[in-house]
C-alpha positions as CSV (number, residue, x, y, z in Angstrom):
1,X,-9.8,-18.8,121.8
2,X,-8.0,-21.5,123.9
3,X,-5.9,-20.5,126.8
4,X,-2.4,-19.4,126.0
5,X,0.6,-21.1,127.7
6,X,2.9,-18.1,127.3
7,X,0.4,-15.2,127.6
8,X,-1.9,-14.2,130.4
9,X,-4.8,-11.8,130.8
10,X,-4.4,-9.8,134.0
11,X,-7.5,-8.2,135.4
12,X,-7.6,-5.6,138.2
13,X,-10.7,-5.2,140.3
14,X,-10.3,-1.5,141.3
15,X,-13.0,-1.0,144.0
16,X,-15.7,-3.3,145.3
17,X,-18.7,-2.3,147.4
18,X,-18.2,-3.9,150.8
19,X,-14.9,-2.3,151.7
20,X,-14.6,1.3,152.8
21,X,-11.7,3.7,153.2
22,X,-11.5,3.2,157.0
23,X,-10.3,-0.3,156.0
24,X,-8.1,0.8,153.1
25,X,-7.5,4.5,152.4
26,X,-6.5,3.8,148.8
27,X,-9.9,2.7,147.5
28,X,-11.2,4.9,144.7
29,X,-14.7,6.2,144.9
30,X,-15.2,8.9,142.3
31,X,-15.1,8.5,138.5
32,X,-11.9,10.5,138.3
33,X,-10.2,8.4,141.1
34,X,-11.4,5.2,139.4
35,X,-10.0,6.5,136.1
36,X,-6.6,7.2,137.7
37,X,-6.5,3.8,139.3
38,X,-7.4,2.2,136.0
39,X,-4.5,4.1,134.4
40,X,-2.1,2.8,137.1
41,X,-3.3,-0.7,136.6
42,X,-2.8,-0.5,132.9
43,X,0.7,0.9,133.2
44,X,1.5,-1.9,135.6
45,X,0.4,-4.6,133.1
46,X,-3.3,-5.1,133.4
47,X,-5.5,-5.6,130.3
48,X,-8.9,-5.4,132.0
49,X,-10.4,-3.4,134.9
50,X,-13.4,-4.6,136.8
51,X,-15.4,-1.8,138.3
52,X,-18.3,-1.3,140.8
53,X,-20.0,2.1,140.6
54,X,-19.8,4.0,143.9
55,X,-21.1,7.3,145.1
56,X,-18.3,9.8,144.8
57,X,-18.5,11.1,148.4
58,X,-19.9,8.3,150.5
59,X,-18.6,5.3,148.6
60,X,-22.0,3.6,148.7
61,X,-22.9,1.4,145.8
62,X,-24.7,3.1,142.9
63,X,-26.7,1.9,139.9
64,X,-26.7,5.3,138.2
65,X,-26.1,5.2,134.5
66,X,-24.8,8.7,134.7
67,X,-22.1,7.8,137.2
68,X,-21.2,4.6,135.2
69,X,-21.0,6.7,132.1
70,X,-18.6,9.2,133.8
71,X,-16.5,6.3,135.0
72,X,-16.2,4.8,131.5
73,X,-15.3,8.3,130.2
74,X,-12.6,8.9,132.8
75,X,-11.1,5.5,132.2
76,X,-11.1,6.0,128.4
77,X,-9.3,9.4,128.7
78,X,-6.4,7.7,130.3
79,X,-5.8,4.3,128.8
80,X,-7.0,1.7,126.3
81,X,-7.8,-0.8,129.0
82,X,-10.9,-3.1,128.7
83,X,-13.7,-1.9,130.9
84,X,-15.7,-4.5,132.8
85,X,-18.7,-3.3,134.9
86,X,-20.1,-5.4,137.8
87,X,-23.8,-6.3,138.0
88,X,-23.5,-8.0,141.4
89,X,-26.4,-7.3,143.7
90,X,-28.6,-5.5,141.2
91,X,-31.6,-7.6,142.4
92,X,-31.0,-7.1,146.2
93,X,-33.5,-4.9,148.0
94,X,-35.9,-4.7,145.1
95,X,-38.8,-7.0,144.2
96,X,-40.3,-6.2,140.8
97,X,-38.8,-7.1,137.5
98,X,-39.3,-3.4,136.4
99,X,-37.1,-2.2,139.3
100,X,-34.4,-4.8,138.5
101,X,-34.4,-3.8,134.8
102,X,-34.1,-0.1,135.8
103,X,-31.0,-0.9,137.9
104,X,-29.5,-2.8,134.9
105,X,-30.1,0.1,132.5
106,X,-26.5,1.4,132.9
107,X,-25.2,-1.8,131.2
108,X,-26.9,-1.2,127.8
109,X,-26.7,2.5,128.1
110,X,-23.0,2.8,128.8
111,X,-22.0,-0.4,126.8
112,X,-18.8,-1.5,128.6
113,X,-16.9,-4.1,126.7
114,X,-17.5,-6.7,129.5
115,X,-19.8,-7.1,132.5
116,X,-19.9,-9.6,135.3
117,X,-22.8,-12.1,135.3
118,X,-23.2,-13.9,138.6
119,X,-24.1,-17.5,138.0
120,X,-25.9,-18.8,141.1
121,X,-27.2,-18.1,144.6
122,X,-25.2,-18.7,147.8
123,X,-24.6,-17.9,151.4
124,X,-22.1,-15.0,151.4
125,X,-20.2,-14.5,154.6
126,X,-16.9,-13.6,156.2
127,X,-15.9,-15.2,159.5
128,X,-13.4,-13.7,161.9
129,X,-11.4,-16.3,163.9
130,X,-10.3,-13.5,166.2
131,X,-13.8,-12.4,167.0
132,X,-15.3,-15.9,166.9
133,X,-18.1,-14.4,164.8
134,X,-19.2,-13.2,161.3
135,X,-18.0,-9.9,160.0
136,X,-21.0,-10.1,157.5
137,X,-23.5,-12.7,156.7
138,X,-26.2,-12.6,154.0
139,X,-27.7,-14.6,151.1
140,X,-26.6,-13.6,147.6
141,X,-29.6,-14.4,145.4
142,X,-29.1,-15.2,141.8
143,X,-32.1,-17.3,140.5
144,X,-32.1,-18.1,136.8
145,X,-34.8,-15.5,136.2
146,X,-32.5,-12.7,137.4
147,X,-29.5,-14.1,135.6
148,X,-31.5,-13.9,132.4
149,X,-32.4,-10.3,133.1
150,X,-28.7,-9.4,133.4
151,X,-27.8,-11.4,130.4
152,X,-30.5,-9.6,128.4
153,X,-29.1,-6.2,129.4
154,X,-25.7,-7.3,128.2
155,X,-27.0,-8.7,124.9
156,X,-28.8,-5.4,124.3
157,X,-25.6,-3.4,124.9
158,X,-23.4,-5.8,122.9
159,X,-21.5,-6.5,126.1
160,X,-19.4,-9.7,126.7
161,X,-20.5,-11.5,129.9
162,X,-18.0,-12.6,132.4
163,X,-19.5,-15.6,134.2
164,X,-18.7,-15.3,137.9
165,X,-18.8,-18.8,139.6
166,X,-18.4,-19.2,143.4
167,X,-18.9,-22.9,143.3
168,X,-18.8,-25.9,141.0
169,X,-22.5,-25.9,140.4
170,X,-22.4,-22.4,139.1
171,X,-20.1,-23.4,136.3
172,X,-22.8,-25.9,135.0
173,X,-25.5,-23.2,135.2
174,X,-24.2,-21.8,131.9
175,X,-25.4,-24.9,129.9
176,X,-29.2,-24.2,129.8
177,X,-28.5,-20.5,129.0
178,X,-26.4,-21.6,126.0
179,X,-29.2,-23.8,124.8
180,X,-31.7,-20.9,125.3
181,X,-29.5,-18.5,123.3
182,X,-29.1,-16.2,126.4
183,X,-25.3,-16.8,126.2
184,X,-23.1,-17.3,123.2
185,X,-19.7,-18.9,123.1
186,X,-16.8,-18.6,123.6
187,X,-17.5,-18.1,127.3
188,X,-15.3,-16.3,129.8
189,X,-15.5,-17.8,133.4
190,X,-14.3,-16.3,136.6
191,X,-13.7,-18.8,139.4
192,X,-14.1,-17.0,142.8
193,X,-12.5,-18.9,145.7
194,X,-12.2,-17.7,149.3
195,X,-15.8,-16.5,150.1
196,X,-17.4,-18.5,152.9
197,X,-20.4,-20.1,151.4
198,X,-18.6,-20.8,148.1
199,X,-15.9,-23.3,147.2
200,X,-12.9,-23.6,149.5
201,X,-9.8,-21.8,148.2
202,X,-7.5,-24.7,147.2
203,X,-5.5,-25.5,144.1
204,X,-7.4,-28.8,143.9
205,X,-10.8,-27.1,143.7
206,X,-9.5,-24.6,141.2
207,X,-8.3,-27.4,138.9
208,X,-11.7,-29.2,139.3
209,X,-13.5,-26.1,138.2
210,X,-11.2,-25.5,135.3
211,X,-11.7,-29.0,134.0
212,X,-15.5,-28.4,133.6
213,X,-15.3,-25.9,130.8
214,X,-15.0,-26.4,127.1
215,X,-11.6,-26.1,125.3
216,X,-12.7,-23.0,123.4
217,X,-13.7,-21.1,126.6
218,X,-11.4,-19.1,128.9
219,X,-11.2,-18.8,132.7
220,X,-9.5,-16.7,135.4
221,X,-9.1,-17.0,139.1
222,X,-10.4,-14.5,141.7
223,X,-8.8,-15.2,145.0
224,X,-10.4,-13.4,148.0
225,X,-8.3,-12.0,150.8
226,X,-4.9,-13.5,151.9
227,X,-5.2,-16.7,149.8
228,X,-5.1,-14.6,146.6
229,X,-1.4,-15.0,145.9
230,X,-1.5,-18.8,146.3
231,X,-4.4,-19.0,143.9
232,X,-2.8,-16.6,141.4
233,X,0.3,-18.8,141.4
234,X,-1.9,-21.9,140.9
235,X,-3.8,-20.4,138.0
236,X,-0.6,-19.3,136.3
237,X,0.8,-22.8,136.4
238,X,-2.5,-24.3,135.2
239,X,-2.7,-21.9,132.2
240,X,-5.5,-19.7,133.4
241,X,-5.9,-16.0,133.6
242,X,-5.7,-14.0,136.9
243,X,-7.4,-11.1,138.7
244,X,-6.0,-9.0,141.5
245,X,-7.1,-5.6,143.0
246,X,-8.3,-3.8,146.1
247,X,-11.8,-5.3,145.7
248,X,-10.4,-8.7,146.5
249,X,-7.4,-8.2,148.7
250,X,-5.5,-5.2,150.2
251,X,-2.2,-6.9,150.8
252,X,1.0,-7.6,148.9
253,X,2.0,-10.4,151.3
254,X,0.0,-13.5,152.3
255,X,0.4,-12.6,156.0
256,X,-1.6,-9.4,155.5
257,X,1.1,-7.1,156.9
258,X,2.0,-4.9,153.8
259,X,-1.0,-3.0,152.5
260,X,-0.8,-2.1,148.8
261,X,-0.8,1.7,148.2
262,X,-3.3,1.4,145.4
263,X,-4.1,-1.1,142.7
264,X,-0.9,-0.6,140.7
265,X,1.4,-2.4,143.2
266,X,-0.9,-5.4,143.2
267,X,-0.8,-5.7,139.4
268,X,3.0,-5.2,139.4
269,X,3.3,-8.2,141.8
270,X,1.0,-10.3,139.7
271,X,2.9,-9.5,136.5
272,X,6.2,-10.4,138.2
273,X,4.8,-13.8,139.2
274,X,3.6,-14.4,135.7
275,X,6.9,-13.5,134.1
276,X,8.8,-15.6,136.7
277,X,7.2,-18.7,135.1
278,X,7.4,-17.5,131.5
279,X,4.0,-16.0,130.9
280,X,3.8,-12.4,129.5
281,X,0.8,-10.2,130.3
282,X,-1.4,-9.5,127.3
283,X,-2.0,-6.0,126.0
284,X,-5.7,-4.9,126.0
285,X,-5.9,-5.7,122.2
286,X,-4.4,-9.2,122.7
287,X,-6.9,-9.7,125.6
288,X,-9.8,-8.6,123.4
289,X,-8.9,-11.3,120.9
290,X,-8.3,-14.0,123.5
291,X,-11.6,-13.3,125.4
292,X,-13.7,-13.0,122.2
293,X,-14.7,-9.4,122.9
294,X,-16.6,-7.9,120.1
295,X,-18.4,-11.0,119.1
296,X,-21.8,-10.5,117.5
297,X,-24.8,-11.7,119.5
């Protein structure tokens, strides 16, 4: 379905894997905490929640189908919001195809409505001007063979892929997968700007990425850290969808002085920005139709 000029899908990324509670005490770890944050995001106007599974006590990343199943159950108890599970990093620290498939089993076992599909490899880093050094620095590997493994898990579970693109080349990586039948349109793209190693976070770069996709496909912006609000505003003006949440940015202001006390306030601000330019947030059911969720493979 083409992008709507007067409606917008608001996604909330509730909890990533890199940030911990010593950085932001409001990050949810357990399935119940994630379910509660999903409810708050929904009540604030979000139609989709993007979720990384975490160990309930330590907050470490998990690939447990049991934990992902509990997360889905806790979210469903509280709201009709669309559940989107991450697959980011499923191939890191393991070598064999069997191990990678085992990690991905939660996708087809729990059957979220959507799941993130990373579309290319890259350097992935965060640089601190104050420290004059890197906060973290690693290679994020996503060769086509691994992209196909994740796409297969999504197809097996009837899950809608969300194509996460950190650079312009990642957008074009969808074309051979469409020809192979590994993906089926309409496609949903997420343009991630603000990670060092990916495309620079400017409105010009966002527009360039948006111009690459087909009219029947949809896109959203994911702005990382303090540039988030400028990119959200740019996407709203360009007719795209938007994502906010504690995974991407802790702060309600571009200066990074006012930390959000949970995901709800971030969604509330995003909805205010959308309404200020005449775009109303979609309900989950409206978003399902706009994103092509429920399509047959």
